[in-house]
N, C-alpha and C positions, 0 to 999 in steps of 0.2 A: 519420240520425234517434235520438230518444230509444229507448233500448233497454231494455223491461220484462222484469224477469226472467220465464223459462220459457216468454216466446211464443215462437212459431214461425212460420211460412207457414200452417198450417192455421188461427190465432187472429186472422188480421191486422188482422179490423173487431174485432173486441171491444173493450168499454171497460172501463178498469179502474176501478172503485169507490172508498172511502176510506170508512170509519166516520164516526160521529159523533164517537165520544171523538177520533179523529184530529183531524176539523178543533177538537172545542175547547180540545185541548191547545195547535193552534196559535195561533188566537185568544188561548188564554191566553197567551204568548209575545208578540203583537202587545199586548193591554194593557200585559205589561212594560213595553214597546220603549217604548211611550209615555209610562208614565208617569215613564219613567226622562229622558227626553230631549224629550217634548212635540215641539209641531209648528215646521214650520220651516225645517227640516234639509232636506238634499238628499235624494232617494230612494236613491241607494248610501250612506247612513249609516243611513238605518231599512235597508235589506238587510243590511250588514252585524252590524248590533247581533241581526237577526231570526236570521243563523249563531249567531252566538255565543251565542243563549237555548235556539235549537232545538239545539246540541250540547250545552248548558247540562242538558237533560231529555231526554237521550241518544236525538234522535227524530232518525231519520236523513231526511238531505236534500242534494239536489244546489243548487250557484246557477248561474247561469248556462247553463241546457239548450239547447244547439243544438236548434232545432225546423229542421228539412230539409222545404220544401217541394216537393211532389211537383205537375208538371203531365202530365194525358195522358200517363203513366207516366213523365217524368223528370223526373231530381230539376234544379232550380233553384240546387242549392249553398244556401246557407246562407241560410233566409229571416228567421231575426229568431233572439232568446232567452227563454229562461222566466224571469222574475226568481229562482224558488225553487221546484224540483218538492220535496213531501216524499212521503217511502217511496216512491218511484218512483208513487205517485196521486193528489194535491191537487197541484192549482198554484197557488202563490201568487203574485197579481200586485201588485208595493207603485207608490204613487205617493204624491205630495206636492206635490197642485197646493189649489187654489180647490174644483173641484167636480170629481167625474167627469162627463165624458162621456159619450154615446150611442159615442163613437171607446172608448171605455176597454174597454166592455163590449163590444161587437164586435171584440175585439186581446180577452181574453178568453175569448172563445168561441174564435173563429180559434182559439188555442193550442189548448184542451182538445182539437178537435176534431183538430187535427194531433198532437195529443203520445196517442191516441186514453184519455183521461180521460173519466170522466163529472162530474166537480165539481172546483171551484175557489175564492179569495178573492179577492175585489178589497179590497184593505186600503186607503188613503187615508188616511198619517199625519198629512197637514195640516188636521188639527180639532180644535176643541178640545177634543173628548170623542174617545177613540176608536170607541165605540159610533156615534157618526155617518159613521165613516169606512168601515164596514165592507159588502160585498156579496157575499154568493152569490149563485154560479155555476154555474149545471147545466145539463147538457145531454142 
């Protein structure tokens, strides 16, 4: 499971939040990636480009963060992977689809719960304008 710095067994249920400034910085990166690349590429291309942008702005992040699913106290092994977790506090899920579906939203909310994060961004790069592909998600 994703390990948040400073957490111990006593804080297991505490959800981590992030600042609006961090969200704005990540969205600036997404706008820049979309400006440079436009729609129509694979999700993995946008993920790599976002990593480049975040690194250039000196924003801490991890890619392909393992999400452990625990059922009745037992780990089921690797459940899935989050595309990007920024500063250990903000989930960023990337899509390159015609339209975001209820499944995409449910997946993002489940990832937030499992990672113990309060907020995330669901970004669909396959839109003519990036602002049309942004969905803020919060628990």
